[in-house]
C-alpha positions, 0 to 999 in steps of 0.5 A, a space after each residue: 500500500 503506497 502513501 496515496 492509498 494510505 491517505 485515501 484510506 484515512 479519509 474513508 475512515 473519517 468520512 465513515 463516521 462524520 458526526 464523531 469526527 466533527 465532535 472530535 475536532 471541536 476542541 482543536 477548533 476552539 484552541 486554534 481559534 483562541 490562539 489566532 484571535 489572541 495573537 491577532 488582537 495583541 499584535 494589532 494593539 502593539 502595532 497601533 501603540 508603537 505607531 502612536 508612540 512614533 508619531 511623537 517623534 523618534 528623536 524625542 527625549 523625556 527628562 523627569 525626576 527619579 524616584 525615591 524608594 519606599 521604606 517601611 511599607 511606603 510606596 515609591 515616590 517621585 521627586 519634586 521641586 528639583 528642576 527649574 527652567 534654567 536647567 533646560 536653558 543650560 541643556 539647550 546651550 551646552 548640549 550640541 546634539 539638542 535642538 529644542 527643550 520644553 520645560 513642563 508643569 502639569 496639574 489636575 485642574 477644573 475647567 468650567 464653561 457656563 453649566 459644563 465642567 471637566 477635570 483634566 490635566 493642564 500643561 504649562 508649556 513653551 512655544 516649541 512644544 508643538 514641534 517637539 511633540 509633533 502635536 499641532 493646533 488645528 484651529 486658532 493658535 498655540 502659546 507664543 513668546 509674548 504669552 510667556 512674557 506677559 503671563 497671559 491667561 490664554 489656553 489651548 484645548 484638546 479636541 475632547 475638552 473642546 467637545 465636552 465644554 462647547 459641543 458644536 460651538 467654536 470655542 476660540 475667543 470664548 472665556 472659561 474658568 480654571 481653578 484647582 479642584 481642591 480650591 474652588 474659590 481660586 478662580 482664573 478666567 482664561 481665554 481660549 485661543 486655539 484647539 489642538 488637532 486630534 491625536 487620540 490615545 498614546 499609551 496611558 495618555 489621552 492627548 485629546 483630553 488635556 489643555 495647554 497654558 503658558 509655562 510662566 502663567 502656570 508657575 506664577 498665577 496657578 501654582 506659585 512655584 519656580 520649579 518645573 516637573 519635567 522636560 521634553 527634549 528634541 535631538 537634532 536628528 535621529 542620528 544624534 540621539 545617542 550623543 544627546 542622551 549622553 550630553 544631557 546625562 552629563 549635564 544633569 549629573 554635574 548638577 546633582 552628583 546622583 543619577 538616581 535623582 533624574 531619569 533620561 528616557 528616549 522614545 526608542 527605549 519606550 518602544 523597546 519596553 512596549 515591545 517586550 511587555 506586549 511580546 510577553 503578554 502575547 506569549 502568556 495569553 497564547 500559552 493559556 489558550 493553547 491549553 485547550 489544544 491539549 484538551 482537544 488532543 486528548 479528546 482526539 486520542 480517545 476517539 482514535 482509541 475507540 476507532 481502533 477498537 471498533 475497527 479491529 476486524 478491519 485491521 485484521 483483514 487488511 493485514 491478511 491481504 498484505 498490508 504491512 504494520 507501517 501501512 496500518 500505523 500511517 493510516 491511523 496517524 493520517 486520520 489523527 493529523 487530518 482531524 487536527 488539520 481540518 480543525 486547524 483550518 476551521 479554527 483559523 477562520 473562526 479566529 480571524 472572524 472572532 478577533 475582528 468581532 471582539 475588536 469591533 465590540 471592544 471599540 464600541 464599549 471603550 472608544 479610543 479616539 479617532 479611527 487612526 488611533 484605534 487598534 486593528 487586527 493583524 493576521 500574519 502568515 506566521 500566525 497561520 503557519 504557527 496555528 497549522 504547525 501546532 495542529 499538526 503537532 497535536 495530531 501527530 503527538 496524540 495519534 502515535 499511541 492509537 496508531 501504534 496500538 493498531 499496527 501491533 495487533 495480531 492479525 489472527 486475533 484481529 480477524 477473530 474479534 467480534 
């Protein structure tokens, strides 16, 4: 009996009991569908997150205070009041690889317009913020040097903030009330001078749900401080990133004599961290989903053992007319592998459809900003090959024992089996 006849015999054996074959592959279908859907969704989410981070500019560097390790059950705390605007000026002057520096202060503030209000993070920034963060005004204007010099009470709103406060009304030129949520009596009138373009969610930061005021206004009128929270720094180009990081670190170390007091982080480091985290997350979830494949494989082995027992007389007849033990072994192995491959094909299709449905339903429940910021489903050829490879391996592994048992039968006893 050649390979083609063995394969044909395996197909005949499966088609002889269609319902049992269908039920036996159900576990494989569920397992493969789960693995494909999880990998497709997590890879799509990873792709969108990385694209959003890159949209901030690959030559972006963030300088923030370091953390103080907690003791006696206390949590890690971020250092405050260590940076000043002058530190940024020194970095810009003494770091040749640095193009622009934006000092930043941020606070949770309450914004009110007529009977509407929203509590958001308001950033005190300088004019280069737009270029450094690759985030621009869509309507009106951004913060200017004149605003800084005169401590102007002007504000630029994110898209979501503008929509929450003004609906379809044009906010530019209107006045709103800004006050700290813990001090409602401290009211400040700000004039809306611009609305930012929609950028959506980047990691845990919603760019559309924030607002911007002049740095000096935030420091003197709102917070009464000379300190800044952090710096956004733009290297001259992507090739200058390593030099810029080294120069910034040297300047800060010269001041603090302790590199634990500050953190210098590049976009590439953030990208690498995100890729590592999502990669581990994908493997973990796919591993959990793969458990159902093992359950399906055990089910197939049980079905194959039942099939071998039921077809004992058939095995004896084949051996009596000249079939070799290897032919019997291959026939039952083919049956097991075919069950898993059919289940794999159905599982891939179910996984693709399921992942798209899950993503679509998830976006309706938890909107993620504009369509460009929403996650997508990524079905790579590697994922499909992995699914079929997994299915074949399960079929081979769990089919070996039943096939071996069938091939080792004594022809005489098999013919006498009732």
